[in-house]
C-alpha positions as CSV (number, residue, x, y, z in Angstrom):
1,X,122.1,95.4,97.4
2,X,120.7,97.4,94.4
3,X,119.4,100.8,95.1
4,X,116.2,102.1,93.4
5,X,117.7,105.1,91.8
6,X,116.9,104.5,88.0
7,X,116.6,108.3,87.4
8,X,120.3,108.8,88.2
9,X,121.6,106.7,85.4
10,X,121.1,109.5,82.9
11,X,122.1,112.3,85.3
12,X,125.0,114.2,83.8
13,X,127.0,114.2,87.0
14,X,128.8,111.3,88.5
15,X,127.0,109.6,91.5
16,X,128.7,106.9,93.7
17,X,127.0,105.5,96.9
18,X,128.7,103.4,99.5
19,X,127.7,101.9,102.7
20,X,129.2,102.7,106.3
21,X,132.1,100.4,105.6
22,X,132.9,102.0,102.3
23,X,131.6,99.2,100.1
24,X,130.4,100.7,96.8
25,X,126.7,100.0,96.5
26,X,125.9,102.0,93.4
27,X,127.5,104.1,90.5
28,X,125.5,105.8,87.8
29,X,126.7,105.6,84.2
30,X,128.7,108.7,84.4
31,X,130.5,107.6,87.6
32,X,131.4,104.3,85.8
33,X,132.6,106.1,82.7
34,X,134.8,108.5,84.6
35,X,136.0,106.2,87.3
36,X,136.6,102.9,85.7
37,X,135.9,103.5,81.9
38,X,135.9,100.0,80.2
39,X,137.7,98.4,83.2
40,X,136.1,95.9,85.6
41,X,133.2,97.1,87.9
42,X,134.2,98.4,91.3
43,X,130.6,97.9,92.7
44,X,131.2,95.6,95.7
45,X,134.7,96.8,96.3
46,X,135.8,99.2,99.0
47,X,136.0,102.9,98.1
48,X,139.0,103.3,100.3
49,X,140.9,101.0,98.0
50,X,140.2,103.4,95.2
51,X,141.9,106.4,96.9
52,X,145.7,106.9,97.4
53,X,147.0,108.7,100.6
54,X,146.2,111.2,102.0
55,X,142.7,110.9,100.4
56,X,142.2,107.4,101.8
57,X,142.8,108.4,105.5
58,X,140.5,111.5,105.1
59,X,137.7,109.4,103.6
60,X,138.1,106.8,106.4
61,X,137.6,109.6,108.9
62,X,134.7,110.9,107.0
63,X,133.0,107.5,107.0
64,X,133.7,107.0,110.7
65,X,132.5,110.5,111.8
66,X,129.9,111.2,109.2
67,X,131.5,114.4,108.1
68,X,130.6,115.9,104.7
69,X,133.3,117.2,102.4
70,X,133.1,119.6,99.5
71,X,135.9,120.9,97.2
72,X,136.7,121.8,93.5
73,X,139.2,120.2,91.2
74,X,140.5,120.8,87.6
75,X,141.9,118.1,85.5
76,X,142.5,118.3,81.6
77,X,140.8,121.7,81.6
78,X,137.5,120.4,83.3
79,X,136.6,121.8,86.6
80,X,134.4,119.8,88.9
81,X,132.5,120.3,92.1
82,X,133.0,117.3,94.4
83,X,130.5,116.9,97.3
84,X,130.6,114.0,99.7
85,X,128.0,113.6,102.2
86,X,126.6,110.9,104.5
87,X,123.2,109.4,103.7
88,X,120.5,108.3,106.0
89,X,117.5,106.0,105.9
90,X,114.9,106.5,108.5
91,X,117.4,108.4,110.5
92,X,120.0,105.7,110.5
93,X,123.4,106.4,109.0
94,X,123.9,104.3,105.8
95,X,127.1,105.4,104.3
96,X,128.2,108.2,101.8
97,X,127.1,109.7,98.6
98,X,129.6,111.3,96.2
99,X,128.5,113.8,93.7
100,X,131.0,114.9,90.9
101,X,129.5,117.7,88.7
102,X,131.3,119.5,85.9
103,X,131.2,123.2,86.4
104,X,132.5,126.2,84.3
105,X,136.0,127.3,85.2
106,X,134.6,130.8,85.9
107,X,131.1,130.9,87.3
108,X,128.9,133.4,89.0
109,X,128.4,133.5,92.6
110,X,125.4,135.0,94.4
111,X,124.8,135.8,97.9
112,X,121.2,135.6,98.8
113,X,119.8,137.5,101.7
114,X,116.5,136.6,103.4
115,X,113.5,138.9,102.8
116,X,112.4,140.7,106.0
């Protein structure tokens, strides 16, 4: 299944999309570069096979329960925000999207309060 997400190929963050079973349906160019480099494509493979424990079990539970997950990581001096969220089509659960976005090591945080 090819998803109509052409705009995302040049998006500077990594985008990976899988179905409800964890089968990878789509990866934008950044995701491919970061996750597989010049190696073989993992599109069509199960995302669970790409994760060691305990991340594998956590991801399996997220897929089953449609539970989003967000966290930050730092590797080789690069800090990233990782956001994993279920996606839906016409209200039906279709799988998960993972966004991996490089962020500054130190960044501003703003608390916005609603206007009265």
